[in-house]
N, C-alpha and C positions, 0 to 999 in steps of 0.2 A: 427934766432932770438928766433923763436918759440921753435924748438928743443931745444935750449939753456936753455931756461926759462922751459921747461917740464923735463930736466934733474934734472935742481936744486931743484923745486918742490919735485920731488921724492926723493932724497937726504934727503931734509928737512922731510919728511915723513919716511922714514927710521929711520933716528936719533931720531924722535920724538917717536915711536915703541919699537926701542930698550931698552932704559932706563923702560919704562912701564914693558919690558918683565923681565929684571932682579931685578924690586923691588917688584914683585909679585913671584918669584922664594921660598923666604921662610923668613919669619918674626916672630916675638915675639910681641905678644899682653899683656899688662899688665893692670889693673884697681883693682876696688872693688866691691866686692860683698856681703858685709857686713859692719856693722858698723867698727868693726876691723878684718874684713876679707878679704883676695885681692886675685887675680886669676893671673896666668901666662899662658899664650899658646904658643907654639911653633909649627909651622905648621909645620916643617920639618918631626916631627915625631905625629904628632896630640895629643901631650900629654899637657892635662890641670892640673894644679896643683893647687890646693885651700889650702890657709894657713892661719895662723891668730888665733885670740880666738874669743869665743862667735857665735853667729846666722848667718846665711845666710841672705841675704834679699827673699823677697817672691815675685820677678819680675823677675827671671830667673838671667840669667849673666848681665844683665843689657846692656852696650855697645857692648858686645862681641857677643852678639845675638840678636841685634837690627836692626831695617829693614834696618839702613843707612851700617849697616857693618855685617852681618849675616854669621856666620863661625860655626853655629851649625853642619852644614854636614859632618865639616872636623875633628870635635873633635872625635877622636878615643880610649883615654884611658883617666881616670878622676883618679889624684890620691889625697886625702883630707888628709891634714894633721894633727896629733893630736893638741888639741885645740879648733877646729871647733866643735860646739856643735848640729849643726841642718844642715839640708838639705833642702831650702827651697821650698817653692811651686814654681813648673815649673823649678825648677832649670838645669835641662838638658834636658828639654822637646825638642823632636824631633830633639835629637841628633843621628840621624839615621845612622850613622856609629860607635857609641860608643857601644864598645865590652867588655871594661874591665872596672870594678870600684874599689879602694882600700876604703873603709870606717871604720876610725879610731875609738877606744874605746871610745871616747868621745862624738861621736855623741848619741844623746838621741831621737831623731826626723826625720823622713823622711817625706816630706810636702807632699799635694795634688800635684800630676800630675808632679813629680820630674824626674823619667824617663819614662816617657811616651812616646812611640814610638822608644825607644831605640833598638839597636841591640844585646843587651844582650843576652849570652847564659846562664851565672850564675850568681850568686852575694852573697857574704857572709854579712849578716848582722848580728853584733856584738851584744852581750847579754848585751849592754848597751841601744839600742831602746826600747824604750817602745810604740812608736806608730806610724803606719804607713798609710799614708794620703790616701784621697779618689784619686783613678786613678793613684795611684805612677807608677804603673809598667803598665799601661794600654796599650795594644798595642804592648809588647815586644814580638813580634812572632818568636824570636829565644829561647826564655828561655825555658829550657825543665826541670827544677828543682829548687826547692826552699826549704830551711827551717828557720822558723819562729824560733828566738830563746825564750826561755822562758822568756825573760824579756818584750815581746810585748804583751799588754794587749788589744788591740784592732785593726781590720783590718777595714779599711775604706772602704765607698762604691767603687764599680768597682776597687778594686785596682790592680787586675791581670787579669781583663776582656780582652777577646780577644787574650789572650797568647796562642795560638793555637797549638804550640807545648810542652805545661808545662803539663808533663807526672806524676811527682812525687811532693807531696806538702806536706811537714812534720809540723804541728800546733805545737806550744810552748803550754808547760802546763800551763800558765798562760792566754792566750788568753781569752777573757770572751766575746766579740763580734765579730760577723762577718758581715760584713756592705753588704747592697742592692748589687747583680750584684757583689759581689767580687771575684767569679770566675766565671763570664758569659761566654760562648762562650769558654771554655777553651776545646776543642774537642780532644784532645789528653790524658785527663784525665781519668783513668779508676777505680780509686777508691781515697777514702778519709774518713780519722778517725776523727772523730771531738773529741780532749781531753774532758777530764772531765772538765776542768776548764770553759768549753764554757756555757753560760747561753741564749745567744740569736742568732738566724741565722736569718739575714735580708731576703725580698723579693727578689726572682728571683737570690738568691744565686750561685744555678749550673745551671740556666737555659741554655738550648741548648748545656751542657756536653753529647754530645751522645754518646760518649763511656765509660760513668762512669757506670759502673755496680755493685758497693757495695759501701753502705754508712754505716758508723758505728757513731751512736750517744754516747757521753758520758753521763753519770749521773747526771749531772746537768742542760741541755739544758730545759729552760721552755717555749721558745716561738719560732716558725718557723713560717717566712713569706709566705704569698702567690707564688705561682709559684716558691719556693725554688729550686724545681727538675723538673721545667717544661720541657718540651721536651727532657728529658734525656730517650731517645728510647732504650737504651742498659739497663736501670737501672733494676734490677730484684729482687735485694733483701736492703731491710732497716734494719739495726740491731739498736736494742738500748740496752744500758748497763741495766741488772736486777735492779738496784739500782736508777734507774731514776725515780722520782714520778710524773713526768708528763705525759710521752709517753712508750708505748709498741709497740710491733710488734708480728704479728701473719703471717708464712708464707711469712715475708718479705714486709707484708702490714703495713704501720704506722697506729696507732691509739694513742687515749688518754690513760690514764693508765688504766682508768675503762671499755675501750674496749666500749663507747657509743658513739663514734664518729672517721669514718675515716679520717685520716688526707690526707694520700695520697697512691695510688696504684700504683706502679712504671709502668711508661709507657712500659718499656721492657719487662714484662711479657707477656708471648707466649700463656696463657691458653686463650680459647675461651669465657668460661663463668665464671662467679662469683656469689657465693651465699654471700649476705649480712648477718651477723650473727646476729642472735636474739638480741644480748647485744646492737647493734648500736640503737642508736635513731635518729642520724642524720650523713648525709653525708656532709663533708666540703666543702668548697669553692676549688674548681678545683680540688677536691682529685684525680678524673679518667681521668682529662686532657689528650686528644692525647692519649689515650690507644687503638691504633689502630688495636691490633688483638681480642679485644673484641668484642662478637657478640651477647651474651647475660645477663642479668643481674637478678638475683633474690633476691628482697627484702624481709628483715625479717620481722617479723610481727609487730616490736616495732618500724620500722623507721617513725618518724614524719615530718622530715624537711629534705629536699635536697637543700644545698645552691647554690649560682649561680656558673655558668659555672662547675658544679660537673663533667658532662659528656660530657664538649664541646670536639669537637675535636676527637669522637668517632666516627670513618666515618663508621665502620661494625655494627654499634648498630642503624640497624633499626627500631625495634620494642621493645617498652616497656610495660611491664604491670606494673600499680603503683597501690600499695593497695590503698584502704580507708583511713588507719591510718596514710596516707601522708597528712599532713594538710597544709604544705607550700612547695613551689618550687620555687626557686630564677631563676633570670635572667640568660636567655642563659644555664639552666641547662642541657637541652638534645636539639638534633637536630640544633647543630649549629657548624659552622667551620669557618676556616679564621685566618689571622694573623692581618694585617693593618685593614682589614674590615671584618666584621662577614656576613656569609650567611647560608641560611637555607640549610639544608641536604634533596636532592631530598629523595621523597617518604617515610620520616620520620613518623610513626605512633607511636600512645599512645593508649593504653586499660587500662580502667578503670571502675569506677561507676559513673553512673549518679550523677550529682550536685556534683561531687568531684575536689580536689585540681587538680587531672589530666586532668579533662575536662577544668577546667577555664585557666588552663597552654595552653592546645592545642588550645582553640578557641583564646586566647591570642595572639599566634604565627603564626595560621592560619595551623594547623597541622591535619592531618586527626585524627580525635577520635573515637575511636568503643567501644561501651558499653559491659561489660561482668559482 
């Protein structure tokens, strides 16, 4: 009797499992992802089709990628049909198998985090797109090249951050603003040309692009954020269009137009010493940050101000002689290093005049001071 019951129970379990296996072998999902926009997903080939008119919602793909039934990792191809005018925020975020996207000429904007974490190797952005949102392609670690069309006017914060295989970037001729960390940690990027249309480069824009060797700035750049080229350890040359009214460069070093302020000394320069020109009256925030080869610096006779972090992370710069004409020294200007936490460089020494800004800085930070 027990044996018979056992056989019956086994048969019931098998019969229960078989329909389940059949039901998930292939399926089609349909729904809305905009007021007049709908989606259709075919699991047999991983193809997602977006069709309709107008904007997509800004909450991803709704039920298709919700916690209750998330198929984002199964999406391999996306085809957006003519009539759709925007790609919403988070639309295809974390679609880790997505390798191919077709965007029609009706789309005018790509939302925040739209393709964040996708497996795209390349993408064609049509000439109708005018804006690309924050983190739109963040973490697309297979993306190797990108062309920003001339229609795009702004690139958001962190748009291509962590695209560590990105080698080629072509910026359109109408881009005016490049956001904070837009290309941060693009560790395969070797060069970048900023077109003449760009007026603003955000903070940390190319931070940690450790293969970046040359940067060319267009004639309309007006502002460059702090740490824009921080930890670009291969960067040796920053070139500036001669018609630029705000910046210039000398031997690859970035200055303001009048050469009264040093903006950035490229961290990839191999020179062991540098003489601050007499034209310079100030050294900007983080100007020499992480220049690992630099051992000695000689200050020009007109330098009055050394801003915060100016020589932060210059590990081989063990001793500096600061002239009396320097009246202000910012926090962590010398003798500090670290990423998450700052620490003092062991044995760092400052030389200068008694009662000077140099002595005050040394005493404030506990550095050895020698009167000269």
